[in-house]
C-alpha positions in Angstrom: 5.9 12.9 4.5 7.2 9.4 5.0 8.7 7.6 2.1 8.8 4.0 0.9 12.4 2.9 1.6 12.2 -0.8 0.6 15.5 -2.0 -0.9 15.7 -2.9 -4.6 15.0 -6.7 -5.1 18.0 -8.8 -6.0 16.0 -11.2 -8.0 12.6 -11.2 -9.8 9.7 -12.6 -7.7 8.8 -16.0 -9.2 5.0 -16.7 -9.2 3.5 -20.0 -10.1 -0.3 -20.5 -10.2 -2.0 -23.8 -10.4 -5.6 -23.9 -11.7 -8.0 -25.9 -13.8 -8.6 -22.5 -15.6 -5.1 -21.1 -16.2 -6.3 -18.8 -18.9 -8.1 -16.8 -16.1 -4.7 -15.3 -15.3 -4.2 -13.8 -18.8 -5.4 -10.6 -17.0 -2.1 -10.4 -15.3 -0.6 -9.2 -18.6 -2.5 -5.9 -18.3 -1.8 -2.6 -16.5 0.9 -2.4 -13.8 1.2 -6.1 -13.4 2.0 -6.5 -17.1 4.5 -3.7 -16.9 6.1 -5.3 -13.9 6.6 -8.5 -15.9 8.1 -6.5 -18.8 10.5 -4.9 -16.4 11.6 -8.2 -14.9 10.2 -7.5 -11.4 8.0 -10.6 -11.5 7.9 -13.8 -13.5 4.4 -15.4 -13.6 3.4 -18.7 -15.0 -0.1 -20.3 -14.7 -0.2 -24.1 -14.9 -3.1 -26.3 -15.8 -3.6 -28.9 -13.0 -5.1 -31.3 -15.5 -1.6 -31.6 -17.1 -0.7 -33.9 -14.2 -3.6 -36.3 -14.6 -3.3 -39.7 -16.3 -6.8 -40.7 -17.1 -8.7 -40.1 -20.3 -11.0 -37.6 -18.7 -8.2 -35.6 -17.0 -10.3 -35.7 -13.8 -9.0 -33.8 -10.8 -11.8 -34.5 -8.3 -13.7 -37.3 -6.6 -16.6 -37.8 -4.2 -16.1 -36.8 -0.6 -15.2 -39.4 2.0 -18.1 -39.7 4.4 -20.6 -38.6 1.9 -22.0 -35.2 1.1 -22.7 -33.0 -1.8 -20.2 -31.9 -4.4 -16.7 -33.1 -5.3 -13.3 -32.7 -3.7 -10.0 -32.2 -5.5 -7.8 -35.3 -5.3 -4.5 -35.2 -3.4 -2.6 -37.4 -5.9 -3.0 -35.0 -8.8 -2.1 -32.0 -6.7 0.9 -33.8 -5.3 2.4 -34.7 -8.7 2.0 -31.0 -9.7 3.3 -29.5 -6.5 6.3 -31.9 -6.3 7.3 -30.9 -9.8 7.0 -27.1 -9.1 8.7 -27.3 -5.7 11.4 -29.8 -6.8 10.4 -32.4 -4.2 10.6 -36.1 -4.3 7.4 -38.0 -3.2 7.6 -39.7 0.2 5.2 -41.3 2.6 4.2 -39.3 5.6 4.4 -40.7 9.1 2.2 -40.5 12.1 4.8 -38.1 13.6 4.4 -35.8 10.5 0.6 -35.7 11.0 1.0 -34.9 14.7 3.4 -32.1 13.9 1.2 -30.4 11.4 -0.3 -27.3 13.0 -2.6 -26.2 10.2 -3.2 -22.7 8.9 -1.4 -19.5 9.7 -3.7 -18.2 12.5 -7.0 -18.8 14.2 -9.9 -19.4 11.9 -12.6 -16.8 12.6 -13.2 -15.9 8.9 -15.0 -17.6 6.1 -14.4 -16.9 2.4 -13.0 -17.5 -0.9 -11.7 -20.7 -2.1 -14.3 -22.9 -3.6 -16.6 -24.8 -1.3 -16.7 -25.4 2.4 -13.4 -27.0 3.4 -13.6 -27.8 7.1 -10.9 -29.7 8.8 -8.4 -29.7 11.6 -5.7 -28.3 9.4 -7.7 -25.1 9.1 -7.9 -24.4 12.9 -4.5 -24.0 14.3 -1.4 -21.8 14.1 1.1 -21.1 11.4 4.5 -22.6 11.8 6.1 -20.4 9.1 8.7 -17.8 9.8 7.2 -14.4 10.8 10.2 -12.3 11.3 9.0 -9.8 8.7 5.4 -9.9 9.7 5.6 -6.9 12.0 7.3 -4.7 9.4 5.8 -1.4 8.4 6.2 -0.3 4.8 6.2 3.4 5.9 10.0 4.0 5.9 11.0 0.9 7.9 13.6 -1.6 6.6 11.8 -4.9 6.2 14.8 -7.0 5.5 16.1 -9.1 2.6 14.0 -11.3 0.5 13.4 -14.9 1.5 14.4 -17.7 -0.9 12.1 -20.2 0.8 9.1 -21.0 -1.4 5.7 -20.2 0.0 2.7 -22.4 -1.0 -0.6 -20.5 -0.7 -4.2 -21.8 -0.9 -7.3 -19.7 -0.6 -9.5 -21.4 1.9 -13.0 -20.5 3.2 -12.1 -21.7 6.7 -8.7 -19.9 6.9 -7.6 -16.7 8.6 -8.3 -13.4 6.9 -5.6 -12.1 4.5 -4.4 -8.7 5.6 -2.1 -5.9 4.5 0.4 -7.3 7.0 0.4 -10.6 5.2 0.8 -8.9 1.9 3.8 -7.0 3.2 5.5 -10.1 4.5 4.9 -12.1 1.4 6.2 -9.3 -0.8 9.7 -10.3 0.4 9.4 -13.9 -0.9 11.4 -15.0 -3.9 8.9 -17.7 -4.9 5.1 -17.8 -4.4 3.1 -20.8 -5.5 -0.7 -20.5 -5.4 -3.1 -23.3 -5.6 -6.7 -22.5 -6.8 -9.4 -24.8 -5.3 -12.6 -25.6 -7.1 -15.7 -27.7 -6.4 -16.0 -28.4 -2.6 -12.3 -27.5 -2.2 -9.1 -29.5 -2.0 -8.3 -32.6 0.0 -7.2 -31.4 3.5 -4.2 -33.7 3.5 -2.5 -31.6 0.8 -1.4 -28.7 3.1 -0.7 -31.2 5.9 1.6 -33.2 3.7 3.6 -30.3 2.4 4.0 -28.7 5.9 5.5 -32.1 7.0 8.0 -31.7 4.1 9.1 -28.4 5.5 7.3 -26.2 3.0 5.9 -22.9 4.2 2.2 -23.4 3.6 -0.3 -20.6 4.0 -4.1 -20.8 3.8 -6.0 -17.5 3.6 -9.5 -16.1 3.4 -10.2 -12.9 1.6 -13.6 -12.2 3.2 -16.8 -13.6 4.7 -18.3 -15.0 1.5 -17.9 -18.0 -0.8 -16.7 -17.9 -4.4 -16.8 -20.5 -7.2 -13.1 -21.0 -7.1 -9.8 -19.8 -5.8 -8.8 -17.8 -8.9 -10.5 -14.6 -7.8 -8.9 -14.8 -4.3 -5.4 -15.5 -5.8 -5.8 -12.5 -8.0 -6.7 -10.3 -5.0 -3.7 -11.5 -3.0 -1.3 -11.2 -5.9 -2.3 -7.6 -6.5 -2.0 -6.7 -2.8 1.5 -8.4 -2.6 3.1 -7.3 -5.9 2.2 -3.6 -5.7 4.5 -3.5 -2.7 7.5 -4.5 -4.8 10.0 -1.7 -5.3 9.5 -0.3 -8.8 6.0 -1.7 -9.2 4.2 1.5 -8.5 4.8 4.7 -10.4 4.8 6.8 -7.2 5.9 4.5 -4.3 5.0 7.2 -1.7 1.3 6.7 -2.5 1.5 3.4 -0.8 2.3 5.0 2.6 -1.0 6.9 2.8 -3.3 4.1 1.9 -5.8 2.3 4.1 -4.5 -0.4 6.5 -0.9 0.7 6.0 1.5 0.9 8.9 1.2 0.1 12.6 -1.4 2.8 13.3 -3.6 1.6 10.4 -6.6 3.8 9.6 -9.0 3.9 6.6 -7.8 6.5 4.1 -9.3 9.9 3.9 -11.5 10.7 0.9 -9.8 11.9 -2.3 -10.9 14.7 -4.8 -9.7 16.1 -8.1 -10.5 19.1 -10.4 -12.8 20.9 -10.9 -13.2 22.3 -7.4 -16.9 22.4 -7.9 -18.8 19.7 -9.8 -22.6 19.5 -10.2 -23.0 21.9 -7.3 -20.7 19.9 -4.9 -17.5 21.6 -3.8 -14.4 20.0 -2.4 -13.7 21.0 1.2 -12.3 24.6 1.2 -9.3 23.6 3.3 -8.0 21.5 0.4 -7.8 24.7 -1.7 -6.1 26.8 1.0 -2.5 25.9 0.0 -1.7 25.5 3.7 -0.1 22.0 3.8 -0.3 21.7 7.5 -4.0 22.4 7.6 -4.5 20.0 4.7 -2.6 17.2 6.5 -4.6 17.8 9.7 -7.9 17.8 7.8 -7.0 14.5 6.1 -5.9 12.9 9.3 -9.0 14.0 11.1 -11.2 12.6 8.3 -9.3 9.3 8.4 -9.9 9.1 12.1 -13.6 9.9 11.6 -14.1 7.5 8.8 -12.4 4.7 10.7 -14.5 5.4 13.7 -17.6 5.1 11.7 -16.7 2.1 9.5 -14.0 0.1 11.4 -13.9 1.1 15.1 -11.8 -2.0 15.7 -8.9 -0.3 14.0 -9.3 2.7 16.4 -9.3 0.3 19.4 -5.9 -1.1 18.1 -4.2 2.3 18.1 -1.4 3.0 20.5 -2.4 6.1 22.5 1.3 6.9 23.3 1.9 7.2 19.5 -1.0 9.6 19.0 -0.5 13.3 18.6 -2.3 15.8 20.9 -4.5 16.7 17.9 -5.2 13.0 17.3 -6.3 12.6 20.9 -8.5 15.7 20.7 -10.2 14.4 17.6 -10.8 11.0 19.1 -12.2 12.4 22.3 -14.6 14.5 20.2 -15.7 11.2 18.6 -16.4 9.6 21.9 -13.1 7.8 22.7 -11.2 7.8 26.0 -7.5 8.0 25.2 -5.7 7.9 28.6 -5.1 4.2 28.6 -2.8 2.1 26.4 -5.5 1.9 23.6 -8.5 4.0 22.9 -11.7 2.9 24.6 -15.2 4.0 23.3 -17.2 5.7 26.0 -19.9 7.6 24.1 
């Protein structure tokens, strides 16, 4: 079995979260995340965006330019907050800065999770951030040292889909700063401005649906990222076998526990055989079959040269042609 060989972190991961409902993140004191904080693996602080307002109502939003329903979060309030947390001095952007901004971290074919329908040129282009760790595989591959460069992350309904690969890359950052949108989202100039200041800005979707705010999406991303930190999981080898993990990512096989028979339903006999080779083959075949049924796009992405003879036989039985670079469905 492959093992998780990530090096021990030299410093705790610093996590700042900005929200109009910072108490939402009290949940991070529970379970493994709470233990990780106690062990010094992560340092988490949730900030109230309204602390950076100056009016009597502590307002953080205004009507959208050009008209339309709902309210949009104001850039001035966000900027004061982010400048403080990133240690930046305010400055005026130039036309060259605006031209240089390339938007989110990938093409925008997914819709999701920050609040509202933010649509803008910033959410349609390619990430300029460093991606030297992006192709790393947590299954026994050295993914390099941590990055001290802060990463500013916004959930955005018009952004690229957040994936296991993104979680793996971000698990090497020393400082993550999350901004939680609300209402119809945040002013699109905010990510543009901070990219122009040299900040690594990411905007991610967590799925094809819309939520009331970015807090849920941030919680999802945080859990996916931090569970990859060395020392976070009780059994780090369990990470290796999970869905979406590694270059040849597949959905995970089904899991069972005792008793062997429950309400007339038995676990597959091969799992009781004690033959580890047969058990491994059964689980691999089931992973291939489940992926074929639910996520055939993951099968199409497999490298046929990396498949074993048994893998190829299983895929052929499922209707895939495996003589080319990648499997091709023919049934």
